[in-house]
C-alpha positions in Angstrom: 45.9 -17.7 14.6 42.3 -16.9 13.9 43.0 -13.2 13.8 45.9 -13.8 11.4 43.7 -16.0 9.1 41.1 -13.3 9.1 43.6 -10.6 8.1 45.0 -12.9 5.3 41.4 -13.4 4.0 40.7 -9.7 4.0 44.0 -9.0 2.2 43.3 -11.6 -0.5 39.8 -10.3 -0.9 41.2 -6.8 -1.5 43.7 -8.1 -4.0 40.9 -10.0 -5.8 38.7 -6.9 -6.0 41.7 -4.8 -7.2 42.3 -7.3 -10.0 38.7 -7.2 -11.0 38.7 -3.4 -11.0 41.7 -3.3 -13.3 40.2 -5.9 -15.7 36.7 -4.4 -15.9 37.5 -0.7 -15.7 38.1 -0.4 -19.5 34.6 -1.8 -20.1 33.1 0.8 -17.8 35.0 3.6 -19.6 33.6 2.3 -22.9 30.0 2.3 -21.5 30.6 5.9 -20.3 31.8 7.0 -23.7 28.9 5.5 -25.6 26.4 6.8 -23.0 25.2 9.7 -25.1 24.1 7.3 -27.8 23.3 4.1 -25.9 22.1 4.3 -22.3 23.0 1.3 -20.3 21.9 0.6 -16.7 22.7 -2.2 -14.2 20.5 -3.9 -11.6 21.2 -6.7 -9.0 18.5 -9.2 -8.2 18.8 -10.3 -4.6 19.5 -14.1 -4.5 17.5 -14.4 -1.2 14.4 -12.4 -2.0 14.3 -13.5 -5.6 12.2 -10.5 -6.8 10.5 -7.4 -5.5 7.6 -5.2 -6.0 9.9 -2.7 -7.6 10.9 -5.2 -10.3 7.3 -5.9 -10.9 6.7 -2.2 -11.4 9.7 -2.0 -13.7 8.3 -4.8 -15.9 5.0 -3.0 -16.1 6.8 0.2 -17.1 8.6 -1.7 -19.8 5.4 -3.4 -21.0 3.8 0.0 -21.8 7.0 1.4 -23.4 8.3 3.8 -20.6 11.8 2.3 -20.5 12.5 2.0 -24.3 15.5 4.3 -24.4 17.5 2.1 -21.9 19.4 -1.2 -22.2 19.1 -2.7 -18.8 21.5 -5.4 -17.7 20.3 -7.6 -14.8 22.4 -10.0 -12.8 21.6 -12.3 -9.8 23.6 -11.4 -6.7 25.6 -14.4 -5.5 24.1 -16.5 -8.3 26.4 -19.5 -7.6 24.6 -20.2 -4.3 21.4 -21.1 -6.1 22.5 -22.5 -9.5 25.8 -24.1 -8.5 25.8 -24.9 -4.8 22.1 -25.8 -5.0 21.2 -23.9 -1.8 17.5 -23.8 -1.4 17.5 -20.2 -0.3 15.3 -18.8 -3.1 12.9 -20.8 -5.2 15.1 -21.9 -8.1 12.2 -22.3 -10.6 11.1 -18.7 -9.8 14.7 -17.4 -10.3 14.8 -19.2 -13.6 11.6 -17.5 -14.7 12.9 -14.1 -13.7 16.3 -14.6 -15.4 14.5 -15.7 -18.6 12.4 -12.5 -18.4 15.1 -10.0 -17.9 18.5 -11.5 -18.9 20.1 -12.2 -22.3 21.7 -15.5 -21.2 19.6 -18.6 -20.6 20.1 -20.1 -17.1 20.0 -23.6 -18.6 23.6 -23.0 -19.9 25.1 -22.9 -16.5 28.7 -22.0 -17.6 27.7 -19.0 -19.8 25.1 -17.9 -17.2 27.8 -17.8 -14.5 30.2 -15.9 -16.8 27.5 -13.4 -17.7 26.6 -12.7 -14.1 30.2 -12.4 -13.1 31.0 -9.9 -15.8 27.9 -7.8 -15.3 28.3 -7.8 -11.5 31.9 -6.6 -11.6 31.1 -3.8 -14.0 28.2 -2.8 -11.8 30.4 -2.8 -8.7 32.8 -0.3 -10.3 29.9 2.1 -11.1 28.7 1.7 -7.5 32.3 2.4 -6.2 32.6 5.4 -8.5 29.2 6.6 -7.4 28.0 6.9 -11.0 24.4 6.4 -10.1 23.1 7.3 -13.5 24.3 3.9 -14.7 22.4 2.1 -12.0 18.7 1.1 -12.4 16.9 2.5 -9.4 13.6 0.6 -9.8 12.4 2.1 -6.5 12.2 5.5 -8.1 9.9 4.5 -11.0 6.8 5.2 -8.8 7.2 8.8 -10.1 5.2 7.6 -13.2 2.2 6.8 -11.0 1.6 10.4 -10.5 0.4 10.6 -14.1 -3.3 9.7 -14.4 -2.9 8.7 -18.0 -0.3 6.2 -17.0 -2.7 4.8 -14.4 -5.3 4.3 -17.1 -2.8 2.3 -19.2 -1.9 0.2 -16.2 -5.6 -0.5 -15.5 -5.9 -2.1 -19.0 -3.0 -4.5 -18.5 -4.3 -8.1 -18.5 -1.6 -10.6 -19.3 0.8 -11.9 -16.6 4.2 -10.2 -16.2 5.8 -13.6 -15.8 4.1 -15.9 -18.3 4.9 -19.6 -18.2 6.3 -21.1 -21.4 4.8 -24.3 -22.8 7.8 -26.2 -21.5 7.4 -24.8 -18.0 3.7 -25.5 -18.0 4.3 -29.0 -19.1 6.6 -29.7 -16.2 4.3 -28.0 -13.7 1.2 -29.9 -14.9 3.0 -33.3 -14.8 4.0 -32.6 -11.1 0.6 -31.2 -10.3 -1.0 -34.5 -11.4 1.1 -36.4 -8.9 0.2 -33.9 -6.1 -3.5 -34.1 -7.0 -3.5 -37.8 -6.2 -3.2 -36.6 -2.6 -5.4 -33.5 -2.8 -8.2 -34.8 -5.1 -9.2 -31.4 -6.5 -12.1 -32.0 -8.9 -11.8 -30.8 -12.5 -14.5 -28.1 -12.0 -13.2 -26.9 -8.6 -11.5 -23.5 -8.2 -8.4 -23.3 -6.0 -7.7 -20.7 -3.4 -4.2 -20.5 -2.0 -3.2 -18.9 1.3 -0.4 -18.5 3.7 0.4 -16.9 7.1 3.7 -15.3 8.1 5.7 -16.9 10.9 9.4 -17.1 11.7 10.1 -20.7 10.5 11.4 -20.0 7.0 14.0 -17.3 7.9 15.0 -19.2 11.0 15.8 -22.2 8.8 17.6 -20.1 6.2 19.4 -17.7 8.5 19.9 -19.6 11.8 22.6 -17.4 13.1 20.7 -14.1 12.7 18.2 -12.8 15.3 15.2 -11.8 13.3 12.8 -11.2 16.2 13.0 -7.4 15.5 10.0 -7.8 13.1 8.0 -10.5 14.9 5.1 -8.0 14.9 4.5 -9.1 11.3 3.8 -12.7 12.3 0.4 -14.1 13.0 -1.2 -17.5 13.7 -2.5 -19.7 10.8 -5.5 -20.4 13.0 -6.7 -16.8 12.2 -7.8 -18.3 8.9 -10.2 -20.9 10.5 -13.4 -19.0 10.0 -12.7 -18.0 6.4 -11.5 -21.6 5.7 -14.8 -23.0 6.9 -16.7 -20.6 4.7 -14.6 -21.2 1.6 -14.8 -25.0 1.6 -18.6 -24.7 2.1 -18.7 -22.9 -1.2 -16.8 -25.8 -2.8 -13.6 -23.9 -3.2 -10.5 -26.0 -2.7 -8.2 -24.4 -0.1 -4.5 -25.0 -0.2 -2.1 -23.7 2.5 1.2 -22.6 0.9 4.8 -22.4 2.1 7.6 -24.9 2.2 8.6 -24.4 5.8 6.0 -23.5 8.4 6.0 -23.5 12.2 2.6 -24.9 13.2 0.0 -27.2 11.8 -3.3 -25.7 10.7 -5.9 -27.4 13.0 -8.5 -27.7 10.3 -9.7 -30.7 8.3 -11.9 -31.0 5.3 -11.9 -32.9 2.0 -11.6 -29.5 0.3 -8.5 -28.5 2.2 -4.8 -29.6 1.8 -1.9 -28.4 3.9 0.8 -28.3 1.1 3.3 -26.8 3.5 3.3 -29.9 5.7 3.2 -32.4 2.9 5.8 -34.5 1.1 5.0 -32.9 -2.2 6.7 -29.5 -1.6 8.7 -28.5 -4.7 10.0 -25.4 -6.5 7.5 -26.0 -9.3 4.4 -26.4 -7.0 5.4 -23.4 -4.9 4.8 -21.3 -7.9 2.2 -23.3 -10.0 -0.4 -23.6 -7.3 -0.6 -19.8 -7.0 -0.6 -19.6 -10.8 -3.6 -21.9 -10.9 -5.5 -20.1 -8.1 -8.7 -18.2 -8.3 -7.1 -15.8 -5.8 -4.4 -15.7 -3.2 -4.7 -14.7 0.5 -1.8 -13.7 2.7 0.4 -11.0 4.2 3.2 -9.2 2.4 5.8 -11.9 2.9 7.0 -13.2 -0.5 4.4 -15.4 -2.0 2.2 -12.4 -2.7 4.8 -11.2 -5.1 4.4 -14.4 -7.1 0.6 -13.6 -7.3 1.4 -10.1 -8.4 3.6 -11.2 -11.3 0.9 -13.7 -12.4 -1.8 -10.9 -12.2 -3.8 -13.0 -9.7 -6.4 -11.4 -7.5 -5.0 -11.0 -4.0 -6.4 -10.6 -0.5 -3.7 -8.9 1.7 -4.2 -9.3 5.4 -2.3 -7.7 8.3 -0.9 -5.1 5.9 1.7 -3.1 7.8 3.2 -0.2 5.8 0.2 1.4 4.2 2.4 4.1 2.6 4.4 1.5 0.7 1.3 -0.5 -0.2 -0.3 2.4 -2.0 2.6 2.4 -4.6 2.7 -1.4 -4.9 -0.9 -1.9 -5.8 -1.2 0.9 -8.3 -0.3 -1.4 -11.2 -2.3 -4.3 -9.8 -5.9 -5.4 -10.3 -8.4 -7.0 -7.9 -6.5 -6.3 -4.7 -8.5 -6.2 -1.4 -6.7 -5.6 1.8 -7.0 -5.0 5.6 -4.3 -3.2 7.6 -3.0 -3.9 11.1 -4.1 -1.3 13.7 -1.6 0.6 15.8 -2.8 1.1 19.4 -1.4 4.1 21.2 -1.0 2.8 24.8 -0.4 6.3 26.1 -3.6 7.7 24.6 -5.6 4.5 25.0 -6.9 4.4 21.4 -6.0 3.4 17.9 -4.0 5.8 15.7 -5.9 7.1 12.8 -4.7 6.7 9.2 -3.7 10.3 9.2 -1.6 9.8 12.4 0.1 6.8 10.9 1.3 9.0 8.0 2.3 12.0 10.1 6.1 12.3 10.3 5.7 14.7 13.3 3.8 12.2 15.5 6.1 10.9 18.2 9.1 12.4 16.3 11.1 12.8 19.4 11.2 9.1 19.7 12.2 8.1 16.2 13.8 11.0 14.2 10.5 12.1 12.6 9.9 8.8 10.8 6.1 8.2 10.4 4.8 5.6 12.8 3.2 3.9 9.8 6.8 3.1 8.5 8.3 1.7 11.7 10.2 -1.5 10.9 11.5 -2.6 14.3 9.6 -4.1 17.2 11.7 -2.1 19.6 10.6 1.2 17.9 7.0 0.4 18.7 7.8 -0.5 22.3 9.7 2.8 22.7 6.8 4.7 21.2 4.3 2.8 23.4 2.6 1.5 20.3 1.0 -2.0 20.2 0.6 -3.6 16.8 -2.8 -5.2 16.5 -3.4 -8.0 14.0 -6.5 -8.5 12.0 -9.2 -10.7 13.7 -10.4 -14.0 12.2 -13.7 -12.2 11.6 -12.0 -9.3 9.7 -10.1 -11.8 7.6 -13.3 -13.8 6.8 -15.1 -10.6 5.8 -12.4 -9.4 3.3 -12.1 -12.9 1.8 -15.9 -13.1 1.3 -15.8 -9.6 -0.3 -13.1 -10.8 -2.7 -15.0 -13.9 -3.7 -18.2 -11.9 -4.2 -16.3 -9.4 -6.3 -14.8 -12.0 -8.6 -18.2 -13.6 -9.0 -19.7 -10.2 -9.9 -21.9 -10.1 -6.8 -20.3 -7.6 -4.6 -22.5 -4.5 -4.2 -21.1 -1.4 -2.6 -23.4 1.2 -1.2 -23.0 4.9 -1.8 -21.6 5.1 1.7 -19.0 2.4 0.9 -17.8 4.3 -2.1 -17.6 7.5 -0.1 -15.5 5.8 2.5 -13.2 4.3 -0.1 -12.5 7.8 -1.6 -12.0 9.2 1.9 -9.4 6.6 2.6 -7.4 7.0 -0.7 -7.4 10.8 -0.3 -5.2 10.3 2.8 -2.4 9.4 0.4 -3.0 11.6 -2.6 -6.0 13.2 -4.3 -4.8 11.6 -7.6 -5.6 8.1 -6.2 -9.1 9.0 -4.8 -10.9 7.4 -7.8 -8.5 4.5 -8.2 -10.4 1.3 -8.8 -7.5 -1.3 -9.0 -7.7 -2.2 -5.3 -9.9 -1.6 -2.3 -9.4 -1.5 1.4 -12.1 -3.9 2.8 -15.4 -2.1 2.7 -16.6 -3.9 5.9 -13.3 -3.0 7.6 -13.9 0.7 6.9 -17.5 0.5 8.0 -16.5 -1.1 11.3 -13.5 1.3 11.9 -14.8 4.8 11.1 -12.5 6.2 13.9 -9.5 5.4 11.7 -10.7 7.8 9.1 -10.9 10.8 11.4 
């Protein structure tokens, strides 16, 4: 009976897709015909991820006029799950901000918003089926522009947030923040610093039937922030732990610290607004850092894993300090250098020539006898201190520090050797000279 029901569902789904194909094919043909005059592209925003670094880069490109010749039509994949079934998979406030920024239909009008997404999605599906990729917006490919030094100079001058909050949004956020602050008691003259760690709690909750242990190497304990937390609150900075679902309690208490993730005040508005209000944000590449990117907030990235990808992501960002994980080669008994992490020939017999620095599965590391080593609490404290000094105009780099920065960036491309938008932690480089060999 189950097999029969499954076959019926598959059959009905095929019929449904065929009907949509017949209905929307004429629209696709019209778009193809007018393509020489009006260039239209389509892009699906993932309903689970909400946004991506690539979308951020695209908005930057558009802001400086590099996408003017296109009409880009965005839609949210499986939009009904968020806006109609009220599934708390992605932050609904954030999704509304994104849709307001890139779509022509306001999400407040749910009926027309659903119709718009339905139409655009079906047209896009036909172009995907026909493999007409020139009608698809490949935001991942826009990094080609970063090879142009003049473009980098333009990016460096961008100041305003890519995702500004309207007066109406700000009003709602401020009203909710006032209620939250009754519990936090942040003083009017205090600066806020937000942070998070990465654990498996959120995805286990959202995707309980999927085994996600394959990337557990990206997780780390919130207690790794203990030293930096003690130092920040001593400086009268108010520290807030972010996240709406977290595994463990942060064993740290201070009048200048609040664990928002374990409070009764978690909300879509505060998930976003607290980062918007921050002096800077600290965390791994796990989702909330994207919010900080869009708001043009200074960011301290810890336990950075894919250095190759990071290089492209930070090129249109300002005030980024980061420290990478180390990769310990158990066969050789030493850490891999940055050059080795980028080498597609290293251990290629074990993973099809893919650079070790781009491995994504825990099993791949085990098979290659590589142990992923997280940043120490001391390393995290050092880079947080460097960011705070930098923002206060008090960070002084020696000539040796500047030399090491250039040496690091040249590992990726000579064109980035003088890039000033972000820095690998100066103290991390000084303490790990072997990684530059």
